[in-house]
ZAMAR-127794 format. One record per atom (N, C-alpha, C, CB): z negated, x, y negated. Coordinates in steps of 0.001 Angstrom, whole numbers, plus 500000, padded with zeros to 6 digits. Glycine has a CB too. Layout:
N
ZXY/...
This chain:
250
105105262111182340/104724262982181234/105533262618179998/104931264468181603/104857262388178894/105531262076177644/106095263342177039/104577261387176661/107315263277176569/107889264448175943/108983264041174984/108427265412176990/109200264902174002/110288264698173053/111470265511173526/109873265096171604/112605264863173698/113759265544174269/114524266294173196/114676264548174971/114928267523173513/115786268286172625/117217268109173073/115392269780172603/118130268918172489/119529268848172885/119804269602174171/120401269387171790/118833270264174719/119038271012175952/118621270175177144/118259272332175927/119483270118178167/119219269271179317/118038269753180151/120442269193180177/117911271090180339/116962271610181315/115571271856180746/117488272876181891/115449271945179436/114179272282178822/113963271376177635/114131273765178403/112728270944177411/112454270121176243/111096270471175670/112518268632176597/110856269980174463/109605270239173767/108651269096174062/109828270403172235/107496269365174650/106568268279174973/105933267698173711/105477268778175926/105527266463173819/104760265868172730/103431266613172599/104524264343172976/102879266705171392/101646267482171196/100437266922171924/101334267566169741/100509265637172351/099368265045173034/099511265065174557/099174263629172563/100415265909175071/100540266039176522/099183266461177104/101657267073176898/098711265775178153/097426266158178755/097455267602179259/097076265207179912/096384268302179065/096283269688179526/095777269684180963/095338270530178601/096575270178181922/096126270189183317/094851271011183489/097228270744184223/094087270641184497/092860271363184781/093097272841185034/092173270755185961/094209273157185707/094520274550185981/094688275334184682/095786274656186833/095345274720183703/095555275399182427/094228275616181715/096511274594181535/093371274614181753/092058274765181110/091273275912181744/091252273453181210/091356276005183061/090631277078183745/091188278441183352/090708276896185270/092516278548183314/093136279827182966/092934280180181492/094624279789183288/092783279161180654/092582279399179221/091229280028178942/092714278098178444/090238279749179782/088892280315179638/088327280115178231/088915281800179972/088457278897177754/087882278554176467/088820278671175291/086724279394176223/089970279309175449/090937279405174356/091569278037174112/092029280465174673/091892277741172877/092617276514172561/094064276664172988/092523276183171052/094646275605173559/096025275673174034/096840274530173430/096074275619175582/098140274777173289/099065273742172821/100341273836173630/099363273888171299/100951272697174018/102156272727174846/103366273176174034/102418271348175460/104218273995174656/105414274465173947/106715274140174674/105324275953173734/106713274116176014/107933273834176767/107606273031178006/108654275132177151/108528272158178401/108497271543179728/109899271662180294/108018270035179674/110014272052181566/111350272235182130/111698271131183114/111454273589182815/112932271193183617/113455270112184438/112857270014185822/114900270259184563/112052271001186250/111444270942187584/109949270678187506/111700272243188342/109464270315186307/108069269939186181/107141271027185705/107593269457187454/107668272194185356/106833273263184828/106525273041183358/107509274611185023/105299273330182958/104882273187181567/104282274510181100/103858272018181401/104679274914179903/104150276141179313/103279275802178115/105294277090178899/102102276431178065/101171276251176960/100963277587176249/099820275679177462/100821277526174946/100463278711174170/098965278687173919/101254278772172826/098288279778174247/096862279902173972/096670280620172640/096138280661175117/095571280303171952/095374280884170620/094861282319170665/094410280033169830/094796282903171871/094384284303171987/095552285216172359/093277284436173025/096798284728172146/097960285581172377/098490285564173798/097626286966172014/098242284483174542/098769284365175897/099625283114176034/097627284341176917/100515283135177029/101243281940177441/100837281622178868/102794282135177320/100590280358179135/100152279902180458/101161278886180959/098707279287180412/101785279181182083/102809278308182639/102368277834184013/104175279031182719/102439276518184250/102076275955185542/103160274973185979/100688275257185476/103284274797187292/104270273855187798/104380273919189300/105614274116187176/105223273070189887/105360273032191345/106115274242191877/106070271757191773/105784274639193093/106549275691193759/107999275250193901/105942276027195145/108940276207193780/110359275876193753/111137277037194344/110840275561192307/112133276748195184/112864277820195856/113822278568194951/113619277265197009/114451277872194013/115490278512193203/114905279477192180/116323277459192493/113802279106191564/113184279971190565/111679279837190695/113660279612189121/110990280911190440/109547280909190644/108833281378189395/109167281790191830/107799280636189012/106972281093187910/106123282276188325/106092279968187404/105891282425189617/105162283597190065/106147284762190129/104476283348191451/106802284998188978/107859285996188873/107306287345188475/108908285554187876/106027287559188752/105400288800188315/106155290019188824/103958288851188783/106590289993190085/107268291172190616/108588291413189913/107498291024192109/109286290357189522/110535290537188781/110265291085187379/111300289207188692/109270290512186705/108933290996185369/108485292454185426/107834290122184740/107655292766186389/107164294144186499/108285295111186868/106047294226187539/109217294637187702/110352295505188044/111227295756186814/111195294875189179/111473294722186003/112373294843184855/111751295590183683/112804293476184401/110432295575183582/109746296086182395/110091297530182012/108284295988182608/110316298445182958/110658299808182531/112030299921181862/110613300730183716/112871298896182012/114246298986181541/114544298107180327/115172298622182650/113763297052180121/114071296093179067/112782295391178644/115138295061179544/112830294760177468/111623294116176943/111411292749177585/111711293974175414/110307292605178290/109895291343178918/108392291195178716/110272291304180455/107846289993178894/106403289823178716/105576290583179754/106054288356178775/104418291041179323/103462291654180254/102786290561181085/102393292497179484/102713290784182381/102050289837183282/100551290100183269/102616289949184729/099775289035183045/098329289134183040/097697288530184289/097779288463181817/098217287374184718/097705286713185918/098845285952186581/096520285753185573/098755285802187888/099755285045188627/099105284534189906/101018285916188940/099550283363190386/099009282856191627/099595281521192007/097531282745191533/099239281035193197/099637279705193640/098643279223194677/101080279707194214/098658277905194902/097770277314195902/098539276621197014/096830276329195245/099827276958197144/100672276339198160/101499275191197647/099840275865199280/101063274551196599/101815273453195989/102166273755194536/101016272154196071/101220274295193822/101394274596192406/101295276105192198/100337273848191545/102006276595191196/101912278010190873/101677278177189381/103184278760191312/101230279374188999/100942279628187598/101233281085187258/099481279280187273/101531281289185989/101845282612185473/101275282706184064/103389282884185485/100513283756183813/099949283997182489/100511285315181976/098380284023182526/101097285293180787/101701286487180205/101185286703178785/103239286375180208/101325287929178328/100999288246176945/102175287837176054/100671289764176779/101876287227174927/102925286790174016/103708287982173484/102330285988172859/105033287821173371/105901288811172746/106086288397171284/107288288926173498/105935289310170329/106008288935168914/107436288672168456/105394290024168057/107949287514168775/109288287118168353/109421285621168422/110361287789169213/110554285102167981/110809283669168007/111941283367168967/111139283145166601/111802282278169719/112869281833170606/114134281530169804/112428280591171403/115268281696170442/116548281385169787/116687279910169466/117704281819170664/115783279061169968/115811277645169601/114635277265168704/115804276781170855/113946278267168157/112981277969167112/113720277311165937/112230279266166656/113067276389165223/113760275732164101/114429276693163129/112791274883163346/113834277876162937/114478278833162030/115876279183162510/113635280106161903/116023279442163815/117313279891164332/118236278730164649/117114280734165569/117709277554164910/118571276378165014/119304276174163691/117746275111165389/118644276505162585/119259276372161265/120249277492160967/118190276346160198/120233278555161776/121170279668161605/121845279955162952/120435280948161061/122680279026163411/123223279152164768/124082280391164985/124030277944165093/124807280820163970/125659282001164180/124807283226164485/126544282264162941/123705283385163771/122807284505164033/122224284400165436/121681284554162986/121743283209165788/121112283017167088/122085283248168237/120533281622167182/123279282690168123/124254282806169211/124694284253169398/125475281917168934/124905284949168313/125306286352168440/124170287198169025/125731286913167069/122950286872168680/121828287581169289/121757287304170786/120512287181168615/122020286065171177/122042285741172602/123066286582173344/122340284262172807/124298286640172801/125352287378173467/125068288865173539/126650287147172771/124613289437172424/124300290862172406/123114291171173303/124016291328170982/122120290278173287/120945290497174115/121263290425175598/119882289493173775/122141289497175972/122513289375177386/123292290599177839/123345288100177625/124193291093176989/124935292301177350/123982293487177506/126011292613176288/123020293608176594/122059294707176686/121233294610177967/121135294711175462/120860293392178338/120108293199179579/120934293638180779/119685291728179734/122176293183180836/123045293540181958/123283295044182026/124379292807181847/123404295679180869/123649297124180851/122402297915181241/124125297560179466/121225297366180951/119991298127181143/119459298089182564/118943297617180221/119619296963183254/118981296798184561/119838297422185661/118737295305184858/119287298303186476/120062299029187483/120326298203188744/119340300304187858/121578297889188975/121955297070190121/121533297721191439/123462296825190119/121773299008191562/121522299685192834/120051299665193219/122008301115192766/119169299544192246/117737299585192530/117097298199192558/117039300439191504/117894297149192346/117314295808192243/117096295198193624/118217294897191402/115885294783193952/115616294196195265/115809292685195312/114220294524195683/116279292078194211/116360290624194122/117819290171194106/115628290117192867/118057289007194703/119422288504194864/119561287131194219/119804288434196357/120658286930193511/120977285622192923/122438285280193204/120699285617191387/122916285696194355/124311285486194718/124590284003194955/124667286303195967/125860283662194981/126258282284195257/125709281839196605/127790282142195229/125811282687197601/125329282326198936/123838281986198906/125590283473199928/123052282814198225/121615282561198142/121327281271197389/120907283732197464/122022281045196299/121778279840195500/122135278571196273/122578279897194197/123232278615197004/123618277445197801/122620277231198929/125047277611198373/122148278321199535/121143278198200582/119849277605200062/120874279543201204/119425278028198865/118215277464198271/118393275980197957/117841278230196999/119591275623197478/119852274217197177/119792273379198448/121220274055196496/120400273884199518/120394273146200786/118970272949201293/121232273885201843/118126273983201110/116736273870201560/115973272816200776/116032275210201436/116440272505199571/115802271459198762/116479270112198943/115818271844197292/117430270024199892/118092268765200176/119220268430199215/117100267674200158/119728269429198496/120817269208197542/122148269513198222/120634270089196267/123069268573198157/124403268789198722/125277269478197681/125046267442199181/125801270625198033/126702271368197154/128135271083197577/126402272901197196/128992270599196668/130369270274197028/131089271455197672/131132269817195801/131969271142198600/132680272183199328/133450273124198433/133611271567200303/133982272628197322/134766273472196420/133942274605195834/135349272638195303/132625274429195760/131777275467195181/131351276513196202/130556274844194560/131712276315197443/131329277270198482/132287278451198573/131258276573199821/133343278422197776/134302279532197726/134386280026196287/135719279093198254/133508280938195891/133476281388194501/134662282270194155/132192282134194226/134940282444192877/135993283388192462/135598284805192873/136235283314190918/136569285696192981/136232287098193256/135261287628192203/137510287971193292/134365288498192622/133375289043191695/134059289921190660/132298289844192453/133719289670189419/134239290480188313/133431291758188177/134211289687186989/132122291635188003/131235292795187895/129835292381188323/131224293367186441/129288293114189280/127918292846189700/126955293433188678/127645293427191109/125988292622188257/124922293063187362/123620292457187878/125204292642185862/122522292868187294/121272292154187518/121232291026186495/120012293108187393/121391289802186976/121441288638186099/120037288181185722/122206287496186771/119942287579184564/118692286958184114/118316285808185041/118823286453182656/119296284965185386/119063283829186263/118827282515185540/117909284113187130/118586282584184244/118425281374183420/118661281792181973/116985280709183608/119890282211181699/120217282833180414/120468281801179316/121437283723180565/119710280723179319/119829279685178298/119177280161176999/119179278361178782/119547279503175912/119105279937174586/117593280097174459/119578278960173560/116753279191174978/115314279347174765/114727280625175348/114602278183175347/115434281270176261/114878282429176948/115238283756176302/115336282435178361/115901283707175136/116122284902174323/115182284846173124/117617285012173862/114445285931172881/113580286029171715/114237286930170674/112181286568172106/114129286526169411/114722287256168298/113625287825167416/115659286347167480/113927288959166768/112982289500165791/113216288844164437/113120291040165682/112493289263163430/112546288611162124/113901288738161460/111496289183161222/114680289754161851/116014289952161279/117110289275162091/116311291427161167/116731288582163180/117720287893163991/118369288768165043/118766287329163117/117718289868165404/118238290737166455/117565290390167786/118010292235166097/118273290578168908/117644290288170204/116456291201170430/118658290446171354/115346290608170844/114095291349170979/113644291470172423/113013290688170168/113706290354173172/113188290339174539/113737289116175256/111630290338174554/113521289083176577/113879287920177387/112636287428178119/115019288264178396/112583286118178339/111478285501179063/112029284652180202/110603284644178113/111127284159181058/111471283267182169/112512283885183103/111990281938181630/112153284994183705/113061285699184612/112771285378186074/112964287201184388/112357284146186363/111968283788187712/113077283802188731/111370282474187700/114341283753188296/115462283794189238/116252285093189120/116387282605189007/115730286074188395/116448287339188196/116939287908189519/115549288360187490/118181288382189525/118732288977190738/120179289375190562/118605288022191896/120685290100191524/122049290626191467/123057289501191688/122249291742192519/124058289450190820/125128288448190916/126257288864189985/124604287010190556/127356288143190073/128450288348189122/127939288051187718/129680287446189470/128332288861186753/127844288665185385/128212287301184818/128390289746184485/129296286698185336/129702285394184821/128720284290185189/131075285043185337/127886284516186200/126858283526186523/125907283352185349/126077283940187787/125595284428184651/124781284368183442/125598283956182217/124125285713183193/126751284582182056/127538284352180832/127920282885180702/128807285227180829/128338282279181795/128779280881181743/127645279960181319/129325280441183105/126448280203181837/125301279358181499/124871279594180057/124126279629182456/124866280849179631/124517281147178245/125478280455177282/124525282664178004/126763280542177589/127755279898176722/127575278383176720/129180280260177174/127338277802177896/127134276365177988/125914275936177184/126981275940179444/124870276755177186/123645276365176496/123802276401174987/122509277264176909/124794277132174471/125010277089173019/125406275688172589/126093278103172593/126157274987173433/126551273606173108/125339272691173145/127634273095174090/124471272872174147/123271272045174233/122399272185172991/122469272411175471/122287273397172497/121291273682171474/121820273743170049/120640274953171786/123095274104169871/123622274276168506/124826273385168219/124007275726168280/125321272693169240/126496271866169056/127753272580169525/126633271467167603/128873271885169553/130111272480170072/130651273580169166/131169271406170249/131425274481169788/132168275471169020/131562276857168957/132336274986167668/130457277104169686/129789278393169587/130015279300170791/128331278180169402/130713278828171816/130868279635173028/131573280956172753/131637278856174077/132620280919171935/133386282153171703/132598283157170872/134708281833171005/131722282687170004/130863283618169258/129947284362170219/130026282865168190/129434283667171235/128595284333172225/129401285359173023/127965283300173170/130600284972173442/131429285900174205/131794287121173368/132699285200174699/132112286906172100/132440288031171215/131259288986171101/132847287524169817/130058288435170942/128884289287170811/128579290023172114/127679288458170384/128857289390173234/128685290061174525/129724291174174679/128802289043175694/130923290949174105/131996291930174196/132962291661175327/131423293288174356/133292290379175527/134161290015176641/135030288831176235/133330289678177909/136245288791176807/137132287659176564/136791286532177529/138618288076176712/137086285320177122/136805284163177967/137553284261179291/137183282868177242/136892283925180356/137492283817181688/137232282377182129/136884284890182725/138145281501181789/137898280072181979/137641279685183425/139058279290181462/138405280209184414/138110279812185803/136698280202186235/139122280445186752/136259281421185918/134905281830186308/133852281035185540/134706283338186067/134089280797184274/133128280022183495/132997278612184051/133545279973182021/134129278001184388/134093276645184928/133360276616186263/135515276092185093/133644277615187123/132991277636188436/131477277765188291/133540278793189291/131013278719187481/129574278945187392/128852277855186606/129307280285186756/129543277181185698/128953275986185073/128738274902186120/129859275456183928/129768274691186956/129659273648187978/128574273991189002/131011273452188686/128472275265189358/127445275675190324/126058275455189722/127632277169190733/125884275788188465/124595275566187792/124235274088187824/124641276074186331/125172273244187463/124897271816187399/124662271224188793/126050271093186710/125297271802189811/125163271259191158/123866271672191832/126325271692192003/123336272850191443/122165273384192148/120904273284191339/122392274810192525/
């Protein structure tokens, strides 16, 4: 697949002439579509001109595009896209959602204003963690689960990562708190979150470390502390290092 690479390792912007899969054409039902994202596991997201997003890709143990149950569970507590359609055929899965009226934190507008974008990311992540009720969450994103999913995919996780730091605070984590998954309103305030396919209970640093790391991918070095300040927490270097390494390993 031809694509133009951005500064983010896990997600990139596809070339405008990326072929439209047959599944996407069927789900579009005549609407014009244009590619907007391709991720590191082969998932591609298209924007339809009727206000929908259509995402297709291979089935995957760590995160699932058929995240309808997670989105529907989170919706009463925080702003997430409305699920319109979801399904799979055993090899490929798809998710169709209603567009949220906002811009990704990596839209060119916010790339040009990194301080605004990074602070919105941090504040938005804190609001998400505060809003989602841990006791009622049926989904898990613990270290044990993540390592088990990696092993099932044939990924060897180094022994040092099998002993995580003590849990600081259990929250319902986003599961992929990278910059593209925060949407901002016109004033640069956090509006909503997308791509919650790995949402689940875990130490808050599992999200914070990845969010901070993604500021470097997308805006350049030096923005991690702005994100932490906006979240309202001091840097915890050992936990950040551990969860960065776990992310990269799994």
